[in-house]
DSSP file (Angstrom, degrees, kcal/mol; ACC not computed):
  #  RESIDUE AA STRUCTURE BP1 BP2  ACC     N-H-->O    O-->H-N    N-H-->O    O-->H-N    TCO  KAPPA ALPHA  PHI   PSI    X-CA   Y-CA   Z-CA
    1    1 A M              0   0    0      0, 0.0     5,-0.0     0, 0.0     0, 0.0   0.000 360.0 360.0 360.0 131.2  -21.8    2.1   34.7
    2    2 A P     >  -     0   0    0      0, 0.0     4,-2.3     0, 0.0     5,-0.2  -0.223 360.0-115.4 -59.7 150.4  -25.0    4.0   33.9
    3    3 A F  H  > S+     0   0    0      1,-0.2     4,-2.4     2,-0.2     5,-0.2   0.893 113.0  49.3 -56.2 -46.6  -27.4    2.4   31.5
    4    4 A L  H  > S+     0   0    0      1,-0.2     4,-2.4     2,-0.2    -1,-0.2   0.886 110.8  49.9 -65.1 -39.0  -27.2    5.1   28.8
    5    5 A A  H  > S+     0   0    0      2,-0.2     4,-2.2     1,-0.2    -1,-0.2   0.907 112.1  48.3 -65.3 -40.7  -23.4    5.1   28.9
    6    6 A R  H  X S+     0   0    0     -4,-2.3     4,-2.3     2,-0.2    -2,-0.2   0.904 110.8  50.9 -65.4 -41.0  -23.3    1.3   28.5
    7    7 A K  H  X S+     0   0    0     -4,-2.4     4,-2.1     2,-0.2    -2,-0.2   0.913 110.6  48.9 -62.8 -43.5  -25.8    1.5   25.7
    8    8 A R  H  X S+     0   0    0     -4,-2.4     4,-2.4     1,-0.2    -1,-0.2   0.909 110.2  51.1 -62.8 -42.4  -23.7    4.1   23.8
    9    9 A R  H  X S+     0   0    0     -4,-2.2     4,-2.8     1,-0.2    -1,-0.2   0.910 110.0  49.4 -63.0 -41.8  -20.6    1.9   24.3
   10   10 A L  H  X S+     0   0    0     -4,-2.3     4,-2.4     2,-0.2    -1,-0.2   0.871 109.9  51.9 -64.9 -36.7  -22.3   -1.1   22.9
   11   11 A E  H  X S+     0   0    0     -4,-2.1     4,-2.1     2,-0.2    -2,-0.2   0.920 111.5  46.8 -63.9 -43.5  -23.5    0.9   19.9
   12   12 A V  H  X S+     0   0    0     -4,-2.4     4,-2.6     1,-0.2     5,-0.2   0.940 112.8  49.0 -62.7 -47.7  -19.9    2.1   19.3
   13   13 A Q  H  X S+     0   0    0     -4,-2.8     4,-2.4     1,-0.2    -2,-0.2   0.884 109.5  53.4 -60.0 -38.8  -18.6   -1.5   19.6
   14   14 A G  H  X S+     0   0    0     -4,-2.4     4,-1.9     2,-0.2    -1,-0.2   0.915 111.1  44.8 -62.8 -44.0  -21.3   -2.7   17.2
   15   15 A L  H  X S+     0   0    0     -4,-2.1     4,-2.4     2,-0.2    -2,-0.2   0.929 113.1  49.9 -67.2 -45.0  -20.3   -0.2   14.5
   16   16 A V  H  X S+     0   0    0     -4,-2.6     4,-2.6     1,-0.2     5,-0.2   0.911 110.1  51.7 -60.2 -42.0  -16.6   -0.8   14.9
   17   17 A L  H  X S+     0   0    0     -4,-2.4     4,-2.8    -5,-0.2    -1,-0.2   0.899 109.2  49.8 -62.0 -41.6  -17.2   -4.6   14.7
   18   18 A K  H  X S+     0   0    0     -4,-1.9     4,-2.0     2,-0.2    -2,-0.2   0.919 111.3  49.1 -62.4 -43.8  -19.2   -4.1   11.4
   19   19 A I  H  X S+     0   0    0     -4,-2.4     4,-0.7     2,-0.2    -2,-0.2   0.939 114.7  44.6 -61.2 -47.3  -16.4   -1.9   10.0
   20   20 A V  H >X S+     0   0    0     -4,-2.6     4,-1.5     1,-0.2     3,-1.0   0.934 113.2  50.1 -63.7 -46.8  -13.7   -4.5   10.9
   21   21 A N  H 3< S+     0   0    0     -4,-2.8    -1,-0.2     1,-0.3    -2,-0.2   0.835 112.7  47.2 -62.7 -33.3  -15.8   -7.5    9.7
   22   22 A N  H 3< S+     0   0    0     -4,-2.0    -1,-0.3    -5,-0.2    -2,-0.2   0.561 122.4  33.5 -86.5  -7.9  -16.4   -5.8    6.3
   23   23 A N  H << S+     0   0    0     -3,-1.0    -2,-0.2    -4,-0.7    -1,-0.2   0.402  81.9 119.8-125.8  -0.2  -12.8   -4.8    5.7
   24   24 A C     X  -     0   0    0     -4,-1.5     4,-2.8     1,-0.2     3,-0.3  -0.549  56.7-144.8 -71.4 122.3  -10.8   -7.6    7.3
   25   25 A P  H  > S+     0   0    0      0, 0.0     4,-2.3     0, 0.0     5,-0.2   0.855  97.7  55.2 -57.9 -36.8   -8.6   -9.2    4.6
   26   26 A E  H  > S+     0   0    0      1,-0.2     4,-0.8     2,-0.2    -2,-0.0   0.917 113.8  39.9 -64.1 -42.3   -8.9  -12.6    6.2
   27   27 A L  H  > S+     0   0    0     -3,-0.3     4,-1.0     1,-0.2     3,-0.4   0.873 113.6  54.6 -73.2 -37.0  -12.7  -12.5    6.1
   28   28 A K  H >X S+     0   0    0     -4,-2.8     4,-2.6     1,-0.2     3,-0.5   0.883 102.5  57.3 -63.6 -38.2  -12.8  -10.8    2.6
   29   29 A S  H 3X S+     0   0    0     -4,-2.3     4,-1.9     1,-0.2    -1,-0.2   0.793  98.5  61.0 -66.1 -26.2  -10.6  -13.6    1.2
   30   30 A L  H 3< S+     0   0    0     -4,-0.8    -1,-0.2    -3,-0.4    -2,-0.2   0.893 112.4  37.6 -64.2 -38.3  -13.2  -16.1    2.2
   31   31 A A  H << S+     0   0    0     -4,-1.0    -2,-0.2    -3,-0.5    -1,-0.2   0.870 121.5  44.0 -79.2 -38.7  -15.8  -14.4    0.0
   32   32 A D  H  < S-     0   0    0     -4,-2.6    -2,-0.2     1,-0.2    -3,-0.2   0.697 114.4-111.6 -81.1 -19.7  -13.3  -13.6   -2.8
   33   33 A G     <  -     0   0    0     -4,-1.9    -1,-0.2    -5,-0.2    -2,-0.1  -0.330  51.3 -38.7 104.5 167.3  -11.7  -17.0   -2.9
   34   34 A P        -     0   0    0      0, 0.0     2,-0.3     0, 0.0    -4,-0.0  -0.283  55.0-138.9 -67.8 147.8   -8.1  -18.0   -2.0
   35   35 A R        -     0   0    0      1,-0.1     3,-0.1     2,-0.0    -2,-0.0  -0.678  16.0-124.9-100.0 158.9   -5.2  -15.8   -2.8
   36   36 A L  S    S+     0   0    0     -2,-0.3     2,-0.3     1,-0.1    -1,-0.1   0.887  96.3  28.9 -69.5 -38.7   -1.8  -17.0   -4.2
   37   37 A D  S    S-     0   0    0     -3,-0.0     2,-0.1    33,-0.0    -1,-0.1  -0.919  86.2-113.6-122.4 147.8    0.1  -15.3   -1.3
   38   38 A N        -     0   0    0     -2,-0.3    33,-0.4    -3,-0.1     2,-0.3  -0.468  33.3-135.1 -71.5 152.2   -0.9  -14.5    2.2
   39   39 A R        -     0   0    0     31,-0.1     2,-0.5    -2,-0.1    31,-0.2  -0.834  10.2-156.3-110.9 149.1   -1.1  -10.8    3.0
   40   40 A V  E     -A   69   0A   0     29,-2.8    29,-2.4    -2,-0.3     2,-0.5  -0.992  20.5-130.1-123.3 122.5    0.2   -8.9    6.0
   41   41 A N  E     +A   68   0A   0     -2,-0.5     2,-0.3    27,-0.2    27,-0.3  -0.605  44.8 155.2 -70.3 120.6   -1.4   -5.6    7.0
   42   42 A L        -     0   0    0     25,-1.0     2,-0.7    -2,-0.5    -2,-0.1  -0.935  30.7-155.7-153.8 124.4    1.5   -3.2    7.4
   43   43 A T        +     0   0    0     -2,-0.3     2,-0.3    22,-0.1    24,-0.1  -0.903  31.7 144.4-107.8 112.1    1.5    0.6    7.2
   44   44 A V        -     0   0    0     -2,-0.7    22,-2.4    47,-0.0     2,-0.3  -0.939  52.3 -96.9-137.1 161.1    4.8    2.1    6.3
   45   45 A V  E     -B   65   0A   0     -2,-0.3    47,-0.5    20,-0.2     2,-0.4  -0.624  41.1-172.1 -80.0 136.9    5.8    5.1    4.2
   46   46 A A  E     -B   64   0A   0     18,-3.0    18,-2.5    -2,-0.3     2,-0.5  -0.981  20.4-136.9-129.2 142.1    6.9    4.4    0.7
   47   47 A L  E     -BC  63  90A   0     43,-2.7    43,-3.0    -2,-0.4     2,-0.6  -0.866  20.3-155.2 -94.0 130.2    8.4    6.6   -2.0
   48   48 A V  E     -BC  62  89A   0     14,-3.7    14,-2.0    -2,-0.5    41,-0.2  -0.934  10.8-174.4-112.2 116.8    6.8    6.0   -5.4
   49   49 A I  E     - C   0  88A   0     39,-2.8    39,-2.7    -2,-0.6     9,-0.1  -0.926  23.6-134.1-110.7 106.9    8.9    6.9   -8.4
   50   50 A P  E     - C   0  87A   0      0, 0.0     7,-3.1     0, 0.0     2,-0.5  -0.268  13.3-148.2 -59.6 145.2    6.8    6.4  -11.7
   51   51 A V  E     +H   56   0B   0     35,-2.2    35,-0.5     5,-0.2     2,-0.4  -0.979  17.6 178.5-117.0 125.1    8.6    4.6  -14.5
   52   52 A V  E >  S-H   55   0B   0      3,-2.6     3,-1.3    -2,-0.5    32,-0.0  -0.989  71.9  -9.3-128.7 123.5    7.7    5.6  -18.1
   53   53 A G  T 3  S-     0   0    0     -2,-0.4    -1,-0.1     1,-0.3     3,-0.1   0.891 128.6 -56.4  58.9  40.8    9.4    4.0  -21.0
   54   54 A K  T 3  S+     0   0    0      1,-0.2     2,-0.4    -3,-0.1    -1,-0.3   0.595 116.7 113.1  66.9  13.9   11.9    2.2  -18.8
   55   55 A K  E <   -H   52   0B   0     -3,-1.3    -3,-2.6     2,-0.0     2,-0.3  -0.965  68.3-125.8-119.4 131.1   13.0    5.6  -17.3
   56   56 A M  E     -H   51   0B   0     -2,-0.4     2,-0.9    -5,-0.2    -5,-0.2  -0.549  14.7-147.0 -71.7 134.2   12.4    6.7  -13.7
   57   57 A C    >   +     0   0    0     -7,-3.1     3,-1.8    -2,-0.3     4,-0.2  -0.733  22.5 174.3-102.8  81.3   10.6   10.0  -13.5
   58   58 A L  G >  S+     0   0    0     -2,-0.9     3,-1.4     1,-0.3    -1,-0.2   0.816  75.1  62.5 -60.5 -32.0   12.2   11.4  -10.3
   59   59 A G  G 3  S+     0   0    0      1,-0.3    -1,-0.3    -3,-0.2    -2,-0.0   0.661 104.5  48.0 -68.4 -15.3   10.4   14.7  -10.7
   60   60 A R  G <  S+     0   0    0     -3,-1.8    -1,-0.3   -10,-0.2    -2,-0.2   0.283  83.6 130.0-105.0   8.1    7.1   13.0  -10.4
   61   61 A A    <   +     0   0    0     -3,-1.4     2,-0.3    -4,-0.2   -12,-0.2  -0.286  30.3 172.1 -64.8 148.6    8.0   11.0   -7.3
   62   62 A F  E     -B   48   0A   0    -14,-2.0   -14,-3.7   -16,-0.0     2,-0.3  -0.959  28.9-112.1-149.7 163.7    5.6   11.1   -4.3
   63   63 A T  E     +B   47   0A   0     -2,-0.3     2,-0.3   -16,-0.2   -16,-0.2  -0.744  34.5 166.1-101.0 152.1    5.1    9.4   -1.0
   64   64 A A  E     -B   46   0A   0    -18,-2.5   -18,-3.0    -2,-0.3     2,-0.4  -0.902  32.0-112.4-147.6 173.2    2.3    7.1    0.0
   65   65 A V  E     -BD  45  77A   0     12,-0.8    12,-2.7    -2,-0.3   -20,-0.2  -0.904  28.8-121.8-113.4 147.7    1.5    4.7    2.7
   66   66 A T  E     - D   0  76A   0    -22,-2.4    10,-0.3    -2,-0.4     3,-0.1  -0.496  16.8-169.3 -82.8 155.7    1.3    0.9    2.3
   67   67 A K  E     -     0   0A   0      8,-3.4   -25,-1.0     1,-0.4     2,-0.3   0.733  68.0 -12.8-107.2 -45.0   -1.8   -1.0    3.2
   68   68 A E  E     -AD  41  75A   0      7,-1.0     7,-2.5   -27,-0.3    -1,-0.4  -0.991  55.3-146.0-157.5 158.2   -0.6   -4.6    3.0
   69   69 A F  E     -AD  40  74A   0    -29,-2.4   -29,-2.8    -2,-0.3     2,-0.2  -0.920   9.7-176.6-124.7 151.4    2.4   -6.7    1.8
   70   70 A S        -     0   0    0      3,-2.7     3,-0.4    -2,-0.3   -31,-0.1  -0.748  50.9 -88.0-127.1-176.9    2.7  -10.2    0.4
   71   71 A N  S    S+     0   0    0    -33,-0.4   -32,-0.1    -2,-0.2     3,-0.0   0.831 127.0  19.3 -61.4 -31.2    5.9  -12.1   -0.5
   72   72 A T  S    S+     0   0    0     47,-0.0    49,-3.2    48,-0.0     2,-0.3   0.202 123.9  41.7-126.7  15.1    5.8  -10.6   -4.0
   73   73 A G  E     - E   0 120A   0     -3,-0.4    -3,-2.7    47,-0.3     2,-0.3  -0.970  49.3-156.9-157.1 170.4    3.6   -7.6   -3.8
   74   74 A V  E     -DE  69 119A   0     45,-1.6    45,-3.2    -2,-0.3     2,-0.4  -0.988  11.9-145.8-150.1 146.2    2.5   -4.5   -2.0
   75   75 A A  E     -DE  68 118A   0     -7,-2.5    -8,-3.4    -2,-0.3    -7,-1.0  -0.961  18.2-166.2-113.4 134.1   -0.7   -2.4   -2.0
   76   76 A I  E     -DE  66 117A   0     41,-2.6    41,-2.5    -2,-0.4     2,-0.5  -0.821  18.6-123.6-115.8 159.1   -0.4    1.4   -1.4
   77   77 A V  E     -DE  65 116A   0    -12,-2.7   -12,-0.8    -2,-0.3     2,-0.3  -0.892  29.5-175.1-105.6 129.3   -3.1    3.9   -0.6
   78   78 A L  E     - E   0 115A   0     37,-3.1    37,-2.6    -2,-0.5   -14,-0.1  -0.848  29.7-143.3-120.4 156.1   -3.6    6.9   -3.0
   79   79 A D  S    S+     0   0    0     -2,-0.3    37,-0.1    35,-0.2    -1,-0.0   0.300  90.2  29.4-101.0   9.2   -5.8   10.0   -2.8
   80   80 A E  S    S-     0   0    0     35,-0.1     2,-1.3     2,-0.0    35,-0.1  -0.966  90.8-101.7-158.0 153.8   -6.4   10.0   -6.6
   81   81 A P        -     0   0    0      0, 0.0    26,-0.0     0, 0.0    33,-0.0  -0.630  44.2-163.6 -82.3  93.7   -6.4    7.3   -9.3
   82   82 A L        -     0   0    0     -2,-1.3     2,-1.7     1,-0.1    -4,-0.0  -0.544  21.7-127.3 -81.0 140.0   -3.0    7.7  -10.9
   83   83 A P        +     0   0    0      0, 0.0     2,-0.3     0, 0.0    -1,-0.1  -0.484  52.4 151.2 -85.8  69.6   -2.4    6.2  -14.4
   84   84 A L        +     0   0    0     -2,-1.7     3,-0.1     1,-0.1   -32,-0.1  -0.777  29.1 177.2-100.8 144.4    0.7    4.2  -13.5
   85   85 A E  S    S-     0   0    0      1,-0.5    19,-2.5   -34,-0.4     2,-0.3   0.656  75.3  -0.3-108.6 -32.7    1.9    1.0  -15.2
   86   86 A E  E     + F   0 103A   0    -35,-0.5   -35,-2.2    17,-0.3    -1,-0.5  -0.985  63.9 173.4-153.4 159.9    5.1    0.6  -13.3
   87   87 A A  E     -CF  50 102A   0     15,-2.4    15,-3.0    -2,-0.3     2,-0.5  -0.980  33.2-116.0-158.6 162.5    7.1    2.3  -10.6
   88   88 A V  E     -CF  49 101A   0    -39,-2.7   -39,-2.8    -2,-0.3     2,-0.5  -0.957  32.9-151.9-104.3 126.1   10.2    2.0   -8.4
   89   89 A L  E     -CF  48 100A   0     11,-3.3    11,-2.3    -2,-0.5     2,-0.4  -0.859   5.0-155.6-103.1 130.3    9.2    1.9   -4.7
   90   90 A G  E     -CF  47  99A   0    -43,-3.0   -43,-2.7    -2,-0.5     2,-0.4  -0.892  11.4-177.1-108.3 134.7   11.6    3.2   -2.1
   91   91 A F  E     - F   0  98A   0      7,-2.9     7,-2.7    -2,-0.4     2,-0.6  -0.984  26.7-127.1-129.2 139.0   11.5    2.0    1.5
   92   92 A R  E     + F   0  97A   0    -47,-0.5     2,-0.4    -2,-0.4     5,-0.2  -0.772  37.9 170.3 -84.5 123.2   13.6    3.2    4.5
   93   93 A F  E >   - F   0  96A   0      3,-3.6     3,-1.7    -2,-0.6    -2,-0.0  -0.983  63.1 -14.4-140.5 124.6   15.1    0.1    6.1
   94   94 A E  T 3  S-     0   0    0     -2,-0.4     3,-0.1     1,-0.3    -1,-0.1   0.868 128.5 -51.5  50.9  43.8   17.8    0.1    8.7
   95   95 A G  T 3  S+     0   0    0      1,-0.2     2,-0.3     0, 0.0    -1,-0.3   0.452 123.6  87.6  79.9   1.5   18.6    3.8    8.1
   96   96 A E  E <  S-F   93   0A   0     -3,-1.7    -3,-3.6    -5,-0.0     2,-0.4  -0.888  78.3-108.8-129.2 160.4   19.0    3.4    4.4
   97   97 A M  E     -F   92   0A   0     -2,-0.3     2,-0.4    -5,-0.2    -5,-0.2  -0.730  28.9-169.0 -88.5 137.2   16.8    3.5    1.4
   98   98 A S  E     -F   91   0A   0     -7,-2.7    -7,-2.9    -2,-0.4     2,-0.4  -0.960   8.0-152.9-122.4 144.2   16.1    0.3   -0.5
   99   99 A F  E     -FG  90 125A   0     26,-0.6    26,-2.5    -2,-0.4     2,-0.4  -0.946  11.7-176.6-126.9 140.1   14.3    0.3   -3.9
  100  100 A I  E     -FG  89 124A   0    -11,-2.3   -11,-3.3    -2,-0.4     2,-0.3  -0.999  22.4-131.4-135.6 134.2   12.2   -2.3   -5.6
  101  101 A H  E     -FG  88 123A   0     22,-3.2    21,-2.3    -2,-0.4    22,-1.0  -0.664  31.6-178.6 -82.9 139.4   10.7   -2.2   -9.1
  102  102 A G  E     -FG  87 121A   0    -15,-3.0   -15,-2.4    -2,-0.3     2,-0.4  -0.991  23.8-140.9-141.2 150.6    7.0   -3.1   -9.4
  103  103 A T  E     -FG  86 120A   0     17,-2.5    17,-2.9    -2,-0.3     2,-0.3  -0.918  31.9-115.2-108.1 133.5    4.3   -3.5  -12.0
  104  104 A V  E     + G   0 119A   0    -19,-2.5    15,-0.3    -2,-0.4     3,-0.1  -0.505  35.0 173.1 -70.4 129.2    0.8   -2.2  -11.3
  105  105 A K  E     +     0   0A   0     13,-3.5     2,-0.3     1,-0.4    14,-0.2   0.668  62.5   1.4-108.3 -27.1   -1.7   -5.1  -11.1
  106  106 A H  E     - G   0 118A   0     12,-1.2    12,-2.5     2,-0.0    -1,-0.4  -0.992  44.6-160.9-159.8 156.0   -4.8   -3.3   -9.9
  107  107 A L  E     + G   0 117A   0     -2,-0.3    10,-0.2    10,-0.2    -3,-0.0  -0.931  26.0 174.1-138.7 112.2   -6.3    0.1   -9.0
  108  108 A N  E     - G   0 116A   0      8,-2.7     8,-3.2    -2,-0.4     2,-0.2  -0.951  32.5-115.5-125.9 138.7   -9.4   -0.1   -6.9
  109  109 A P  E     - G   0 115A   0      0, 0.0     6,-0.3     0, 0.0     3,-0.1  -0.476  21.1-172.5 -68.5 141.7  -11.5    2.6   -5.2
  110  110 A M  E     -     0   0A   0      4,-3.2     5,-0.2     1,-0.2     2,-0.1   0.572  46.6-104.7-105.1 -16.8  -11.6    2.3   -1.4
  111  111 A G  E >  S+ G   0 114A   0      3,-1.0     3,-1.5     0, 0.0    -1,-0.2  -0.191  96.0  63.0 104.6 157.3  -14.2    5.0   -0.8
  112  112 A G  T 3  S-     0   0    0      1,-0.3     3,-0.1    -2,-0.1     0, 0.0   0.693 130.8 -60.0  66.5  19.2  -13.9    8.5    0.6
  113  113 A G  T 3  S+     0   0    0      1,-0.3     2,-0.3   -33,-0.0    -1,-0.3   0.570 107.5 124.0  85.9   8.9  -11.8    9.5   -2.4
  114  114 A F  E <   - G   0 111A   0     -3,-1.5    -4,-3.2   -34,-0.0    -3,-1.0  -0.749  41.0-162.3-105.2 153.6   -9.0    6.9   -1.7
  115  115 A Y  E     -EG  78 109A   0    -37,-2.6   -37,-3.1    -2,-0.3     2,-0.5  -0.959  13.4-139.3-132.8 148.9   -7.7    4.2   -4.0
  116  116 A Q  E     -EG  77 108A   0     -8,-3.2    -8,-2.7    -2,-0.3     2,-0.5  -0.947  17.3-166.7-108.6 123.9   -5.7    1.0   -3.4
  117  117 A M  E     -EG  76 107A   0    -41,-2.5   -41,-2.6    -2,-0.5     2,-0.5  -0.953   7.5-153.5-112.8 124.4   -3.0    0.3   -6.0
  118  118 A G  E     -EG  75 106A   0    -12,-2.5   -13,-3.5    -2,-0.5   -12,-1.2  -0.838   8.7-165.1-102.5 131.7   -1.5   -3.1   -6.0
  119  119 A F  E     -EG  74 104A   0    -45,-3.2   -45,-1.6    -2,-0.5     2,-0.6  -0.907  16.9-144.4-113.7 139.3    2.1   -3.8   -7.3
  120  120 A Q  E     -EG  73 103A   0    -17,-2.9   -17,-2.5    -2,-0.4     2,-0.4  -0.928  26.7-142.1 -94.6 121.6    3.7   -7.0   -8.2
  121  121 A L  E     + G   0 102A   0    -49,-3.2   -19,-0.2    -2,-0.6     3,-0.1  -0.716  30.9 164.1 -89.9 130.2    7.3   -6.6   -7.1
  122  122 A D  E     +     0   0A   0    -21,-2.3     2,-0.3    -2,-0.4   -20,-0.1   0.671  52.4   6.6-124.3 -21.1    9.8   -8.2   -9.5
  123  123 A R  E     - G   0 101A   0    -22,-1.0   -22,-3.2     2,-0.0    -1,-0.3  -0.983  63.8-108.5-163.2 151.0   13.4   -6.9   -8.9
  124  124 A L  E     - G   0 100A   0     -2,-0.3     2,-0.6   -24,-0.2   -24,-0.3  -0.520  27.2-142.6 -74.9 147.6   15.6   -4.8   -6.6
  125  125 A V  E     - G   0  99A   0    -26,-2.5   -26,-0.6    -2,-0.2     2,-0.4  -0.970  18.3-145.3-113.8 118.0   16.9   -1.6   -8.0
  126  126 A Y    >>  -     0   0    0     -2,-0.6     4,-1.0     1,-0.1     3,-0.9  -0.675  12.7-142.8 -93.0 134.9   20.4   -0.9   -6.9
  127  127 A V  T 34 S+     0   0    0     -2,-0.4     3,-0.3     1,-0.3     6,-0.3   0.837 102.8  62.9 -60.4 -33.6   21.7    2.6   -6.2
  128  128 A G  T 34 S+     0   0    0      1,-0.2    -1,-0.3     2,-0.1    -3,-0.0   0.825 107.1  42.9 -61.1 -31.6   25.1    1.6   -7.7
  129  129 A D  T <4 S+     0   0    0     -3,-0.9    -1,-0.2     1,-0.2    -2,-0.2   0.651 124.5  36.8 -86.1 -16.9   23.3    1.1  -11.1
  130  130 A H    ><  +     0   0    0     -4,-1.0     3,-2.4    -3,-0.3     4,-0.3  -0.690  65.1 179.4-136.9  79.3   21.2    4.3  -10.7
  131  131 A P  G >  S+     0   0    0      0, 0.0     3,-1.7     0, 0.0     4,-0.4   0.723  75.9  74.3 -58.2 -22.6   23.4    7.0   -9.0
  132  132 A E  G 3  S+     0   0    0      1,-0.3     3,-0.4     2,-0.2     4,-0.1   0.709  88.0  62.9 -63.8 -17.7   20.5    9.4   -9.2
  133  133 A L  G X  S+     0   0    0     -3,-2.4     3,-1.6    -6,-0.3    -1,-0.3   0.657  80.8  82.2 -79.8 -15.9   18.8    7.5   -6.3
  134  134 A K  T <  S+     0   0    0     -3,-1.7    -1,-0.2    -4,-0.3    -2,-0.2   0.852  90.5  50.1 -57.8 -36.3   21.7    8.3   -3.9
  135  135 A A  T 3  S+     0   0    0     -3,-0.4     2,-0.4    -4,-0.4    -1,-0.3   0.524  89.8 101.2 -81.9  -5.3   20.2   11.7   -3.1
  136  136 A I    <   +     0   0    0     -3,-1.6     2,-0.3    -4,-0.1   -39,-0.2  -0.684  42.8 131.8 -89.8 129.3   16.7   10.3   -2.4
  137  137 A S              0   0    0     -2,-0.4   -41,-0.0     1,-0.1   -45,-0.0  -0.973 360.0 360.0-162.8 158.7   15.7    9.9    1.2
  138  138 A F              0   0    0     -2,-0.3    -1,-0.1   -93,-0.1   -46,-0.0   0.259 360.0 360.0-146.3 360.0   12.8   10.6    3.6
């Protein structure tokens, strides 16, 4: 490999390594302190249905992607800082939609105009109890 090509590749590897080291959850937790639950980086599509006054606002529903999951929570990535306190999150699993109620625990800027919103998940939302969810799918 020519010297200049090798030098460029090492420069690229150096930058990628810096990005990974500065954003890796395992390394970040060492600086921030221990977390109650372990996190798993997992990107899937989620439907977010805002809840206002104990009522789901289906007309304000939107899709987002997840960043990470824990046993009792999930973080999603947003392109604007939405003022949510709680929501029902919908996930496609085994060909069907499953819904979980969550309370917003944090909203943090990620940079580049993106935000991370963390939810504490507390209960399943059953389609049988909420027939309006039957028509929702992606």
